[in-house]
N, C-alpha and C positions, 0 to 999 in steps of 0.2 A: 735683732729685729724686733720691733714692737709697735705700739700705737703712734709713737713719735718718730720723727725723721731722725736719722743716725746722729746728725750732728746738732741736735737740740738739747739744751741743758737749763738747769735753773741755778740761779744765784741770788741769794737773799729773797727767794720767793718770785723773782722775776724771771720770765722766760726769755732765753736767748736763743737765736737760730743762726748757727754757724758763726757765733761770737757777737751777733748783732742783737741788742736788746729789743724786746717787743715795743717799747715805748719809742725807740728811735725809728723802728720800721714803721709804726702808726703815724709818727709824726710827719715821714717822708712820703708814704705812700697811701695816707689816709685808711679809713675803714669803710665798709668791710674790704678785705682783701685776702687772697690766696697767696701762700709762700711755699715755693718748692724748693727742695733741698736737691739740687743738681747732682751732687757727689753721691747721695743716696740712691738716687734714680739710676745712674750708671751702675753702682755697685750691684743693686737688685737685678738689673737686666742681665748683667755680666753673670751673676750667680745662677739664674735659670739656664743660661746659655751652656754655661760650663757643666752643670749637673747633668744636663741632657746628653752632652757629650761623653761625660764619663760614665752615665748609665747605660746609654745604648751604643756607644762607640761607633763603628761604621754604619749602624743603622740609625743615628741619630739625624732626624730631619731638621726643620727649622723652628726656632722659636719665634712665634709671631705675636709681637706686641698688639694688644686689642685696642685700637684707636678710640672705640667708643668710650673707653674709660676717660681718657683725656687726651686731646691731642692739639697741637698748634705748630706752626712751621718750626719754631725753635726745638721743641720737643722731637719733631721728626728729624731734624739735623742730629740730635743726640742719637737717636736710633740708628741713622745711617752710619754714625763715626762708630757706634758699638758693633754694628755689623750683623744685628738681628733683623728680622723681617716685620712686616705689620700686616693686620687685617683690618680691612676697611669695610663698611657696609653701605656707603652711599657715595655719590659722585662728589659731594663736598669733602668727604674724608679723604677719598682718592686724590683730590686736587691739592690738599694739604700736604699729604704724603710726597707726592711728586714734587711740590714746591721745596720741601725739605731736604729734596736731594736723594730720597730713598730708591735704591736700585729697583726698577719695576719688577725684575724676575723675583724680588723678595717681597712682593705684594700679593696678598691673598684677599679675594673680593667676596664678601659675604652679602646677606639680604635675602629676605623671604619675598621681596617684590621690587626686584631691580628694575628700573626702567629700561626701555630699549636704548634711550640716550645713555645711561650709565653703563649698559653693557658695551655699547659700541666705543665709549670712551676708555673702558678698561682694556678692550682687545686692541684698539688702536695704540695705547699706551705700552702694550706688550708686557702686561702683569703677567706674573708667573703662573697663578691658579685662579680660576673662578670656581666657587663652590655653589652648585647647582640646587636650588631648593624647589622647583617645581618642573613638570613636564613642559610647560610653555617655555621655561628658561632654556630647556635643551634645544627647541627650536631657535630661540632668538641668539643664543651664543653661537649656534652653527651658522646661522645666517650671517652674524657680524664677522665671525671668522673668515667665511667664505668671501665676503666683500673685501676684507683685509688682506686676503691672500695668504693666511697663516692657518696653523693647526693650534687650537686652543687647548690647553691643559686644563682639566676640570676633575673635582671631586664631587661626588653625590653627598649630600646632608642627609643622614639616616637618623630616625628616632629609634632608639633600642629598646623602648619601653622601661626606662628607669625612673623610679620615683625618688628623685634626690631630696634629701631631707633639707629644705630651704623654703623660702616664702614662695607662694604660688606664683606670684608675678615674675619670679626669676628661675623658676623651675622649667627646662626647656626640652626634656627627652623622654617625658611620658606620651601616652598616645594623642591625648586631646589638647594638642598645641598647634600653632600656626607653621612650626618650623618642620622642614624635611620630610622625608618619605619613612612611613612606617615599615619596619621590618616585618612585623606580625601580620599585617593586613595584606601584604604582597606589593604593597606600593613600591617599595624598595626595587623589587625584582624587575617591575614594569619599567622603572626608570632605567635600570641597567640595560635592559633589552632595548629601549628607545635611544640610548646612547650609540648603539651599535649601527643605527642607520645613518649616521652622520661622519663621513670620513674627516670633516672639518673640526672635530673636537676629539681629544684623547683622554678617555677615562684613566686616571691615575690610580684612583683609589676612593676611599670613603672618609666622611668627616662625621663628627658627633661632638655635641655640647650639651652636657646633662644639666647645666644650671649654674647658677652663681653663689658665692659664699657659703661653699661647701667644706665642712671641718673635717671629714674623715676621707679616706682613700678607697674604702670598699666599693663605692658606687663607681669609682672610675675603672676599677678592676672588672666588675660586672660588665660595664659598657664594652671594654676591650675586648672581652670573651666573645659577646654577641656580635660585634664588628668583625672579628676575625673568623668567627663561624661562617659569617656571610661572606668573607673573602674566600672561605673554602668552598662554599657553594658555587661562587665564580669560577674558582679553578675547575671545579668538577664538570662545569658546564662548557667552558671554553678551552680547557687544557692550557691554561696560562695563569700565572700569578700576578694580581695588581700589586704594584711596588711601594703605595703610600698609604699611611693611614694618620688623620689629624684628629687627636682625641680631645681637643678644645682646651678649656680652662676651667675657671669658676673656683680656683683655690681661694680659701677664706683667708681674711686678714683680721687683725684685733681691732676692734672698735672701743670696746670698754674693758675696764680692768677684769681679768679672768679669762677673756678671749684667747685662744690657742690659735695661731696662725699655721698654715700650711706652707711649710718652708721647702724649697727645692730639694733639700738633702733628705726629706721626709717622703715627698711626694714621687720623686722620679725613680728611686731604687724600687718602691713598691709598685710603681707602673710598670717597670722593666720586668719585675717578677711575674706580674700578671699576664704581660704580653708574652714572655717566653713560655709560660706554662701553656697558654691558649694555642700558641703557634705549634707546640709540641703535639697538643692533643689533636690539632685537625691537619697535622703533618704539612704545615707551612713553613716557608722561610720567614723570618722576621722582617716585615717591612720598614721603610723609612717612617719614623715616628716624630709626628710634628705636635706642638702644644700652643695654647694662647693665653698666656698669663698677662693680663692687663691690670686689673685691680691689684694683684699680688705684687707688681711693680710699682705702679704710681701711687697705690692708696696711702700707704704710710709715709710717703714722702712730703706730702703736703699738709699745712696747717691754715686754718681760717682764723684770721683776727677779726673780732667784733669790737665796737664801743657801746658800753651800756648807756641807753638814754634815760629810761625811767625804771623805778623799782615800785611794786606795790604790794601789800599783804592783803591777802584774799581770805576770808572766813569761809571755811567749807561747810557744807550742809550737815554732814556726819561729824562736824566738830573739828577743832584744830585749825591750823592756818597754813596756806602755801604763799611763798613769795614768788611772785611772778616778775622776773628779770627781763626786761624787753631790749633788744640789740637792735643795730642798725642795718641788719640784713635780715635773713629768714628764709621762708620757702623759694624765694626767686634765686638763692645761691646754693640752696640744699634742699630739694625736693624729697629726698629719701626718707626721712622721718614721716611725712604725710603719705608718701605713696606707698612705701613697704614697712612702715612702723619701724624703720632702721633705728637702732640705737646708738648713741655718741656719748662721749664724755667731755668734760670742758674743766678749765681752771682760770682763776684770775692770773692774768699774765704780766700785769705791770707792778705788783707788789706782793709781800706776804701778808698773811691775814692769820691771826690767831683766835678769831672770833668763833663763837660756837656754830655748827653747822646746823642748817634748817631745811625742811623741805622746800623744794624750789622747782621752778618749771622756767626754762629759758625760751623764750618766744620771740618771734620776728615782728617786723613793723608793718606787715601786710593787713589789709582789711579782711581778715579770714580767720576764724576761731582755730582751724587747724594749722595754723601758721606756727608750728611748734618746732624748735631746734633740738631740745632735750625735754622730753615729756617728765621725767622724775629725776632728781638729782639733789643730793645732799650738798648745799653750797654755803660758802661763809656768809654769817647772816649781816656783815657789815658792807656787803656788795652796795655800790652806789653808783650814781650816774658819773660817767667820765672814766670808769674802770675799763680796763680792757679784759676780754675774755677770748681764750685760744681753744678752738675745737681741733684735735688732731685727727688724722686718717681721713682727710676730705678730699685727697687727690683723685680718688675714682668717682666719677659721675657728679660731683659738686659743680664744678665749673661746666661740664659737658652738658648737663640737664639744666644749667640755669636759664631763666626766662626774665621777661621785661613786665612780669605781673605788677599791676599798680603803676606801670611805666617807670620802673625803677631800673637805673642803668645797671649793667652786669658789672661785677667787681673785676679788677685786674689780676694778672697771675705774675708773681715777682719771683724770679729766679735768684737763689742763694748760693753761693759757693765761694770758699775761702775768704770769708768775712766781707764779702762784696754782695750787693744786692742790685738787680736790674731788671726793668720790666720786660717781660716777653710778650705779653699780652695785655693791651692798655685798657683802662677802665673807659667804659663807654660814657658818653656824654649826653646831656640833653639834645645837642645838636645831632648826634646819631639817631636818637629816637624820631626826632622830626624829619629826618632826611628822607624817610620812605613814603611820606605823605605827599601826595599829588596836589 
């Protein structure tokens, strides 16, 4: 497991994905385009599922693939075939999951502001779990369940007060965030008591997600301890143990050389150790433990191909030069560098180069100074218009957060498997852009 998909290789400097050359892929599907390694996706999803089973045994819950990382109907079909679950956070994601044939019992619904319509749709679809994020949602889910004549299983999303070492915009478990109920402030216990007033909902346990792109396991262990302590408080008050705990995701992947990804073989044994110790400390049975790896499954399976349009050398105020390499995509297909200062690497994908490396910046085509794909990279100085550039590890959030900024159509997603390529999400057209105008 690394930045590149499992079936990526280089031959005489040219990138091949499952045996298909970058030049052939660009010729057939144009650029920019996302290419996803189906075999790698399945292997990664199975690896997380298998390790959860091996680490927790009879206490293994569900691996919920995080739809927000990337989802389309075809990927939902893969998930259904693999047999894992999915977490969704909007009505749109729920619709795609159902269209892909995922068992509703394996769907978990998230979101800090679910609409009444989204809650009604989820209950009507008989989703397995709704993760409640506010006191208003307790009332809304109970009303929807009563109208549907069912008892809806729910988890409460809790904020355990963890300062995860990641970008502020993707840290989600400290106190000053929009998500969940704070344990420290007493809001979490207020929510627990509120659930007891509604026979139409069944509180199964708690949920926590401490952030994204986290490289160590210590924060997950601390979060587990605090949630299990809270399970103990519930037991002491109601003389019963809640059976489920969802510890979220946020496992890091490699984006640039030197990054160390969190593999299932590293995360889950460490998580079991923390859960086991905490349950012994608070005299509790080990609950069913679920996790939510999204980025860790899809992130490294995808590569973005761009074509270089222009190259210019810019003289810097402090001296020296920087080469600006403009590609035919940019912040409309990968907003993360602008939004999170996320870092990526890139290579020339269509040929080898022995030219000296030079200080470079890979930028997009949008009318925005901040439209930067890679801010600083040493790149071959002979880069020229018409060259192909490949950026790995773009599976998570690239296409999901894509936009039509400057009215640029969003790129396609092409699945590659066993030396065959097929479009699973087509490229938008100008007609698509115009179709919404009245």
